[in-house]
C-alpha positions as YAML, in Angstrom:
chain: A
units: angstrom
residues:
- id: 1
  name: UNK
  ca: [90.97, 107.42, 101.56]
- id: 2
  name: UNK
  ca: [90.54, 109.70, 98.56]
- id: 3
  name: UNK
  ca: [89.85, 113.34, 99.31]
- id: 4
  name: UNK
  ca: [88.06, 116.13, 97.54]
- id: 5
  name: UNK
  ca: [91.28, 118.03, 97.22]
- id: 6
  name: UNK
  ca: [93.27, 117.62, 94.05]
- id: 7
  name: UNK
  ca: [97.04, 117.75, 93.88]
- id: 8
  name: UNK
  ca: [98.44, 120.62, 91.93]
- id: 9
  name: UNK
  ca: [96.84, 123.94, 91.07]
- id: 10
  name: UNK
  ca: [94.33, 122.74, 88.51]
- id: 11
  name: UNK
  ca: [90.71, 123.61, 89.29]
- id: 12
  name: UNK
  ca: [88.36, 120.68, 89.75]
- id: 13
  name: UNK
  ca: [86.28, 120.09, 86.63]
- id: 14
  name: UNK
  ca: [82.55, 120.72, 86.93]
- id: 15
  name: UNK
  ca: [79.62, 118.87, 85.30]
- id: 16
  name: UNK
  ca: [76.34, 120.42, 84.20]
- id: 17
  name: UNK
  ca: [73.47, 118.73, 86.08]
- id: 18
  name: UNK
  ca: [70.98, 118.79, 83.15]
- id: 19
  name: UNK
  ca: [73.51, 117.59, 80.58]
- id: 20
  name: UNK
  ca: [74.62, 114.84, 82.98]
- id: 21
  name: UNK
  ca: [71.08, 113.65, 83.50]
- id: 22
  name: UNK
  ca: [70.23, 113.74, 79.81]
- id: 23
  name: UNK
  ca: [73.36, 111.70, 78.97]
- id: 24
  name: UNK
  ca: [72.69, 109.18, 81.73]
- id: 25
  name: UNK
  ca: [69.08, 108.52, 80.74]
- id: 26
  name: UNK
  ca: [70.11, 108.21, 77.06]
- id: 27
  name: UNK
  ca: [72.73, 105.59, 77.87]
- id: 28
  name: UNK
  ca: [70.27, 103.67, 80.10]
- id: 29
  name: UNK
  ca: [67.83, 103.58, 77.16]
- id: 30
  name: UNK
  ca: [70.50, 102.31, 74.82]
- id: 31
  name: UNK
  ca: [71.46, 99.51, 77.20]
- id: 32
  name: UNK
  ca: [67.85, 98.58, 77.78]
- id: 33
  name: UNK
  ca: [67.17, 98.36, 74.05]
- id: 34
  name: UNK
  ca: [70.23, 96.18, 73.56]
- id: 35
  name: UNK
  ca: [69.22, 93.85, 76.42]
- id: 36
  name: UNK
  ca: [65.81, 93.32, 74.86]
- id: 37
  name: UNK
  ca: [67.42, 92.06, 71.68]
- id: 38
  name: UNK
  ca: [69.72, 89.44, 73.36]
- id: 39
  name: UNK
  ca: [69.00, 85.74, 73.29]
- id: 40
  name: UNK
  ca: [70.12, 82.93, 75.58]
- id: 41
  name: UNK
  ca: [73.16, 82.13, 73.45]
- id: 42
  name: UNK
  ca: [74.56, 85.64, 73.66]
- id: 43
  name: UNK
  ca: [73.85, 85.88, 77.40]
- id: 44
  name: UNK
  ca: [76.17, 82.91, 77.89]
- id: 45
  name: UNK
  ca: [79.04, 84.54, 75.91]
- id: 46
  name: UNK
  ca: [82.16, 85.71, 77.86]
- id: 47
  name: UNK
  ca: [81.83, 89.40, 78.66]
- id: 48
  name: UNK
  ca: [85.57, 90.10, 78.46]
- id: 49
  name: UNK
  ca: [85.71, 90.61, 82.19]
- id: 50
  name: UNK
  ca: [87.37, 87.81, 84.14]
- id: 51
  name: UNK
  ca: [84.82, 85.22, 85.28]
- id: 52
  name: UNK
  ca: [81.78, 87.14, 83.95]
- id: 53
  name: UNK
  ca: [79.51, 86.06, 81.15]
- id: 54
  name: UNK
  ca: [77.15, 88.57, 79.52]
- id: 55
  name: UNK
  ca: [74.40, 87.58, 81.95]
- id: 56
  name: UNK
  ca: [76.54, 88.65, 84.90]
- id: 57
  name: UNK
  ca: [77.59, 91.80, 83.10]
- id: 58
  name: UNK
  ca: [73.92, 92.83, 82.66]
- id: 59
  name: UNK
  ca: [73.12, 91.94, 86.27]
- id: 60
  name: UNK
  ca: [75.94, 94.34, 87.27]
- id: 61
  name: UNK
  ca: [74.58, 96.99, 85.02]
- id: 62
  name: UNK
  ca: [71.17, 96.70, 86.74]
- id: 63
  name: UNK
  ca: [72.92, 97.26, 90.02]
- id: 64
  name: UNK
  ca: [74.82, 100.23, 88.76]
- id: 65
  name: UNK
  ca: [71.59, 101.92, 87.50]
- id: 66
  name: UNK
  ca: [69.96, 101.34, 90.87]
- id: 67
  name: UNK
  ca: [72.83, 102.81, 92.85]
- id: 68
  name: UNK
  ca: [71.76, 106.47, 92.92]
- id: 69
  name: UNK
  ca: [68.06, 105.73, 93.79]
- id: 70
  name: UNK
  ca: [69.22, 103.41, 96.51]
- id: 71
  name: UNK
  ca: [71.65, 105.89, 98.01]
- id: 72
  name: UNK
  ca: [69.06, 108.61, 98.02]
- id: 73
  name: UNK
  ca: [66.90, 106.42, 100.38]
- id: 74
  name: UNK
  ca: [69.73, 105.89, 102.91]
- id: 75
  name: UNK
  ca: [70.43, 108.24, 105.87]
- id: 76
  name: UNK
  ca: [72.58, 111.18, 104.77]
- id: 77
  name: UNK
  ca: [76.20, 111.31, 105.90]
- id: 78
  name: UNK
  ca: [76.98, 113.47, 108.99]
- id: 79
  name: UNK
  ca: [79.70, 115.18, 107.01]
- id: 80
  name: UNK
  ca: [79.14, 118.69, 105.76]
- id: 81
  name: UNK
  ca: [81.42, 118.40, 102.72]
- id: 82
  name: UNK
  ca: [82.39, 115.77, 100.27]
- id: 83
  name: UNK
  ca: [85.31, 113.45, 101.11]
- id: 84
  name: UNK
  ca: [85.60, 112.01, 97.61]
- id: 85
  name: UNK
  ca: [85.80, 113.71, 94.22]
- id: 86
  name: UNK
  ca: [85.54, 112.07, 90.78]
- id: 87
  name: UNK
  ca: [89.27, 111.47, 90.21]
- id: 88
  name: UNK
  ca: [89.48, 110.05, 93.73]
- id: 89
  name: UNK
  ca: [86.59, 107.70, 93.07]
- id: 90
  name: UNK
  ca: [88.17, 106.43, 89.86]
- id: 91
  name: UNK
  ca: [91.55, 105.61, 91.32]
- id: 92
  name: UNK
  ca: [90.02, 104.02, 94.35]
- id: 93
  name: UNK
  ca: [87.95, 101.40, 92.43]
- id: 94
  name: UNK
  ca: [91.01, 99.11, 91.98]
- id: 95
  name: UNK
  ca: [90.76, 98.09, 95.65]
- id: 96
  name: UNK
  ca: [87.11, 97.02, 95.36]
- id: 97
  name: UNK
  ca: [87.45, 94.02, 93.03]
- id: 98
  name: UNK
  ca: [86.47, 91.37, 95.57]
- id: 99
  name: UNK
  ca: [83.44, 93.35, 96.76]
- id: 100
  name: UNK
  ca: [82.42, 93.92, 93.16]
- id: 101
  name: UNK
  ca: [82.61, 90.21, 92.30]
- id: 102
  name: UNK
  ca: [80.44, 89.36, 95.32]
- id: 103
  name: UNK
  ca: [78.00, 92.14, 94.56]
- id: 104
  name: UNK
  ca: [77.40, 91.03, 90.97]
- id: 105
  name: UNK
  ca: [76.59, 87.52, 92.19]
- id: 106
  name: UNK
  ca: [74.06, 88.98, 94.64]
- id: 107
  name: UNK
  ca: [72.52, 91.12, 91.85]
- id: 108
  name: UNK
  ca: [72.16, 88.10, 89.63]
- id: 109
  name: UNK
  ca: [70.53, 86.07, 92.38]
- id: 110
  name: UNK
  ca: [68.15, 89.00, 93.21]
- id: 111
  name: UNK
  ca: [67.15, 89.35, 89.59]
- id: 112
  name: UNK
  ca: [66.45, 85.67, 89.24]
- id: 113
  name: UNK
  ca: [64.33, 85.64, 92.38]
- id: 114
  name: UNK
  ca: [62.29, 88.68, 91.26]
- id: 115
  name: UNK
  ca: [62.02, 88.10, 87.49]
- id: 116
  name: UNK
  ca: [62.97, 84.52, 86.78]
- id: 117
  name: UNK
  ca: [65.59, 83.29, 84.32]
- id: 118
  name: UNK
  ca: [66.32, 84.04, 80.70]
- id: 119
  name: UNK
  ca: [66.74, 87.16, 78.47]
- id: 120
  name: UNK
  ca: [63.31, 88.55, 79.25]
- id: 121
  name: UNK
  ca: [64.07, 88.54, 82.99]
- id: 122
  name: UNK
  ca: [67.20, 90.63, 82.60]
- id: 123
  name: UNK
  ca: [65.49, 93.04, 80.22]
- id: 124
  name: UNK
  ca: [62.63, 93.50, 82.69]
- id: 125
  name: UNK
  ca: [65.11, 94.12, 85.53]
- id: 126
  name: UNK
  ca: [66.80, 96.78, 83.42]
- id: 127
  name: UNK
  ca: [63.46, 98.42, 82.69]
- id: 128
  name: UNK
  ca: [62.56, 98.49, 86.34]
- id: 129
  name: UNK
  ca: [65.93, 99.96, 87.28]
- id: 130
  name: UNK
  ca: [65.44, 102.66, 84.63]
- id: 131
  name: UNK
  ca: [62.08, 103.53, 86.22]
- id: 132
  name: UNK
  ca: [63.69, 103.82, 89.66]
- id: 133
  name: UNK
  ca: [66.38, 106.10, 88.17]
- id: 134
  name: UNK
  ca: [63.81, 108.34, 86.46]
- id: 135
  name: UNK
  ca: [62.05, 108.80, 89.77]
- id: 136
  name: UNK
  ca: [65.30, 110.01, 91.40]
- id: 137
  name: UNK
  ca: [65.43, 113.32, 89.52]
- id: 138
  name: UNK
  ca: [66.10, 116.09, 90.43]
- id: 139
  name: UNK
  ca: [67.68, 114.90, 93.72]
- id: 140
  name: UNK
  ca: [70.23, 112.81, 91.80]
- id: 141
  name: UNK
  ca: [71.96, 115.83, 90.36]
- id: 142
  name: UNK
  ca: [72.14, 118.13, 93.36]
- id: 143
  name: UNK
  ca: [75.51, 119.54, 94.20]
- id: 144
  name: UNK
  ca: [74.53, 120.39, 97.81]
- id: 145
  name: UNK
  ca: [73.37, 116.89, 98.79]
- id: 146
  name: UNK
  ca: [75.86, 114.28, 100.01]
- id: 147
  name: UNK
  ca: [75.37, 110.57, 99.45]
- id: 148
  name: UNK
  ca: [77.02, 107.80, 101.49]
- id: 149
  name: UNK
  ca: [79.24, 106.25, 98.86]
- id: 150
  name: UNK
  ca: [81.42, 103.34, 100.07]
- id: 151
  name: UNK
  ca: [84.58, 105.44, 99.68]
- id: 152
  name: UNK
  ca: [83.11, 108.36, 101.72]
- id: 153
  name: UNK
  ca: [80.53, 111.12, 101.34]
- id: 154
  name: UNK
  ca: [80.19, 112.32, 97.76]
- id: 155
  name: UNK
  ca: [77.99, 114.97, 96.10]
- id: 156
  name: UNK
  ca: [74.90, 113.50, 94.51]
- id: 157
  name: UNK
  ca: [75.79, 114.97, 91.13]
- id: 158
  name: UNK
  ca: [79.27, 113.35, 91.25]
- id: 159
  name: UNK
  ca: [77.79, 109.99, 92.14]
- id: 160
  name: UNK
  ca: [75.49, 110.31, 89.19]
- id: 161
  name: UNK
  ca: [78.49, 111.09, 86.96]
- id: 162
  name: UNK
  ca: [80.19, 107.91, 88.25]
- id: 163
  name: UNK
  ca: [77.18, 105.95, 87.07]
- id: 164
  name: UNK
  ca: [77.57, 107.59, 83.66]
- id: 165
  name: UNK
  ca: [81.20, 106.39, 83.52]
- id: 166
  name: UNK
  ca: [80.18, 102.87, 84.47]
- id: 167
  name: UNK
  ca: [77.43, 102.66, 81.88]
- id: 168
  name: UNK
  ca: [79.57, 103.91, 79.05]
- id: 169
  name: UNK
  ca: [82.26, 101.37, 79.89]
- id: 170
  name: UNK
  ca: [79.82, 98.52, 80.17]
- id: 171
  name: UNK
  ca: [77.95, 99.53, 77.00]
- id: 172
  name: UNK
  ca: [81.21, 99.10, 75.16]
- id: 173
  name: UNK
  ca: [81.83, 95.81, 76.94]
- id: 174
  name: UNK
  ca: [78.41, 94.60, 75.77]
- id: 175
  name: UNK
  ca: [79.03, 95.71, 72.18]
- id: 176
  name: UNK
  ca: [82.42, 93.93, 72.02]
- id: 177
  name: UNK
  ca: [81.15, 90.78, 73.74]
- id: 178
  name: UNK
  ca: [77.97, 90.27, 71.67]
- id: 179
  name: UNK
  ca: [78.09, 92.40, 68.62]
- id: 180
  name: UNK
  ca: [74.98, 94.18, 69.83]
- id: 181
  name: UNK
  ca: [74.65, 97.81, 68.71]
- id: 182
  name: UNK
  ca: [74.80, 99.83, 72.00]
- id: 183
  name: UNK
  ca: [75.13, 103.44, 70.90]
- id: 184
  name: UNK
  ca: [77.26, 105.65, 73.10]
- id: 185
  name: UNK
  ca: [75.66, 109.03, 73.89]
- id: 186
  name: UNK
  ca: [78.06, 111.84, 72.95]
- id: 187
  name: UNK
  ca: [77.60, 113.66, 76.23]
- id: 188
  name: UNK
  ca: [78.15, 110.39, 78.10]
- id: 189
  name: UNK
  ca: [81.38, 109.74, 76.30]
- id: 190
  name: UNK
  ca: [82.57, 113.30, 76.87]
- id: 191
  name: UNK
  ca: [82.03, 113.02, 80.64]
- id: 192
  name: UNK
  ca: [83.65, 109.60, 80.82]
- id: 193
  name: UNK
  ca: [86.75, 110.73, 78.89]
- id: 194
  name: UNK
  ca: [87.16, 113.71, 81.20]
- id: 195
  name: UNK
  ca: [86.68, 111.82, 84.44]
- id: 196
  name: UNK
  ca: [89.30, 109.21, 83.39]
- id: 197
  name: UNK
  ca: [91.70, 111.84, 82.16]
- id: 198
  name: UNK
  ca: [91.47, 113.77, 85.40]
- id: 199
  name: UNK
  ca: [91.91, 110.50, 87.33]
- id: 200
  name: UNK
  ca: [95.21, 109.93, 85.50]
- id: 201
  name: UNK
  ca: [96.34, 113.44, 86.38]
- id: 202
  name: UNK
  ca: [95.46, 112.79, 90.06]
- id: 203
  name: UNK
  ca: [97.05, 109.34, 90.15]
- id: 204
  name: UNK
  ca: [100.30, 110.48, 88.47]
- id: 205
  name: UNK
  ca: [100.59, 114.24, 89.02]
- id: 206
  name: UNK
  ca: [103.13, 116.26, 87.11]
- id: 207
  name: UNK
  ca: [103.63, 118.05, 83.83]
- id: 208
  name: UNK
  ca: [106.21, 115.94, 81.95]
- id: 209
  name: UNK
  ca: [103.61, 114.35, 79.60]
- id: 210
  name: UNK
  ca: [100.62, 115.82, 77.88]
- id: 211
  name: UNK
  ca: [97.72, 113.49, 77.14]
- id: 212
  name: UNK
  ca: [95.28, 114.65, 74.51]
- id: 213
  name: UNK
  ca: [91.88, 113.06, 73.84]
- id: 214
  name: UNK
  ca: [90.29, 115.37, 71.31]
- id: 215
  name: UNK
  ca: [87.76, 116.86, 71.31]
- id: 216
  name: UNK
  ca: [87.08, 116.33, 75.02]
- id: 217
  name: UNK
  ca: [90.15, 116.58, 77.19]
- id: 218
  name: UNK
  ca: [93.82, 117.38, 77.48]
- id: 219
  name: UNK
  ca: [95.74, 116.90, 80.72]
- id: 220
  name: UNK
  ca: [99.30, 116.92, 81.95]
- id: 221
  name: UNK
  ca: [100.67, 114.19, 84.17]
- id: 222
  name: UNK
  ca: [103.76, 112.35, 85.42]
- id: 223
  name: UNK
  ca: [106.61, 113.95, 87.37]
- id: 224
  name: UNK
  ca: [109.56, 115.32, 85.53]
- id: 225
  name: UNK
  ca: [110.70, 118.39, 83.53]
- id: 226
  name: UNK
  ca: [107.81, 120.56, 82.52]
- id: 227
  name: UNK
  ca: [107.37, 122.78, 79.51]
- id: 228
  name: UNK
  ca: [106.24, 126.36, 79.70]
- id: 229
  name: UNK
  ca: [105.27, 127.18, 76.13]
- id: 230
  name: UNK
  ca: [105.09, 125.63, 72.69]
- id: 231
  name: UNK
  ca: [104.63, 121.92, 71.93]
- id: 232
  name: UNK
  ca: [105.53, 119.83, 74.93]
- id: 233
  name: UNK
  ca: [108.33, 117.29, 74.34]
- id: 234
  name: UNK
  ca: [106.25, 114.27, 75.48]
- id: 235
  name: UNK
  ca: [102.75, 113.95, 73.98]
- id: 236
  name: UNK
  ca: [100.21, 111.15, 73.83]
- id: 237
  name: UNK
  ca: [97.16, 111.50, 71.70]
- id: 238
  name: UNK
  ca: [94.31, 109.08, 71.10]
- id: 239
  name: UNK
  ca: [90.59, 108.98, 70.31]
- id: 240
  name: UNK
  ca: [87.90, 108.89, 73.00]
- id: 241
  name: UNK
  ca: [86.97, 105.24, 72.76]
- id: 242
  name: UNK
  ca: [90.54, 104.00, 72.77]
- id: 243
  name: UNK
  ca: [91.24, 106.22, 75.79]
- id: 244
  name: UNK
  ca: [88.28, 104.74, 77.65]
- id: 245
  name: UNK
  ca: [89.48, 101.24, 76.92]
- id: 246
  name: UNK
  ca: [93.06, 102.10, 77.94]
- id: 247
  name: UNK
  ca: [92.04, 103.81, 81.16]
- id: 248
  name: UNK
  ca: [89.83, 100.93, 82.21]
- id: 249
  name: UNK
  ca: [92.20, 98.15, 81.25]
- id: 250
  name: UNK
  ca: [90.21, 96.85, 78.29]
- id: 251
  name: UNK
  ca: [93.11, 97.56, 75.97]
- id: 252
  name: UNK
  ca: [96.84, 97.22, 76.64]
- id: 253
  name: UNK
  ca: [99.11, 100.15, 75.95]
- id: 254
  name: UNK
  ca: [101.39, 98.13, 73.70]
- id: 255
  name: UNK
  ca: [98.41, 96.87, 71.68]
- id: 256
  name: UNK
  ca: [97.01, 100.30, 71.16]
- id: 257
  name: UNK
  ca: [100.47, 101.52, 69.97]
- id: 258
  name: UNK
  ca: [100.82, 98.55, 67.62]
- id: 259
  name: UNK
  ca: [97.42, 99.13, 66.11]
- id: 260
  name: UNK
  ca: [98.08, 102.82, 65.60]
- id: 261
  name: UNK
  ca: [95.18, 103.95, 67.78]
- id: 262
  name: UNK
  ca: [97.60, 105.86, 70.03]
- id: 263
  name: UNK
  ca: [100.25, 108.34, 68.93]
- id: 264
  name: UNK
  ca: [103.10, 108.83, 71.38]
- id: 265
  name: UNK
  ca: [106.07, 111.14, 70.89]
- id: 266
  name: UNK
  ca: [108.92, 111.79, 73.30]
- id: 267
  name: UNK
  ca: [111.08, 109.51, 75.44]
- id: 268
  name: UNK
  ca: [108.69, 109.74, 78.43]
- id: 269
  name: UNK
  ca: [105.45, 109.34, 76.43]
- id: 270
  name: UNK
  ca: [104.83, 105.82, 77.73]
- id: 271
  name: UNK
  ca: [101.79, 105.23, 79.99]
- id: 272
  name: UNK
  ca: [102.39, 101.54, 80.58]
- id: 273
  name: UNK
  ca: [103.15, 102.02, 84.25]
- id: 274
  name: UNK
  ca: [100.25, 104.37, 85.05]
- id: 275
  name: UNK
  ca: [97.38, 102.56, 83.29]
- id: 276
  name: UNK
  ca: [94.67, 101.56, 83.94]
- id: 277
  name: UNK
  ca: [93.26, 104.23, 86.21]
- id: 278
  name: UNK
  ca: [89.89, 102.54, 86.72]
- id: 279
  name: UNK
  ca: [89.91, 98.75, 87.01]
...
């Protein structure tokens, strides 16, 4: 079970409640606008996720948006402190694939029962989820309220940040699958990059490799000799969107290297064995 304590001496990163909420609502609006523009043909396209077409992807997005409002209505955990932090959440998602697959089918069936079939039904479900989310403020960004996440009690603000990560990743999925223009909010991208970078540092602690994702994050990871000053001997650098795709398994390390979207220097600057961090 992931814990709120991080390995190493690095301080846990914090997220501003107002900026987080602004970014989340902006990303929800972008997804909703894109959903309204989709037709039946594009809903049937493969999403890029195994076994999911775009229709199932959007059903999953609806469920992701509804998560925080739903958790706010459930009995609070008895715990007095969080058991899960953001890096812990990210590295724990790999074990939830079966539950995720079952959940997306339930979401799709629920949406069909409530709104019918076709593009308009999914767009309406997204709009309704957005309204539920809007009503969840300001409880959704409290740091002193715990929510009963499946991995253990988690601060409400952190749960909201996890939804931001999910929506950025799936906005990019939707763009690549359909060609739809789903803008990525800058604040949403920044938070997503940082959560995934910190997750890599938690999954593979150490200081042998420095991973840079300018302008948002730089972390050290992987056990081995550490540097104390100057340029480290093993450096990986990439852009925010490539990092998000690498960290979530949308892009393979070898592919990113071949395309030149990742620069890696040093004999240990190979992240093949430690990616993805969120699957």
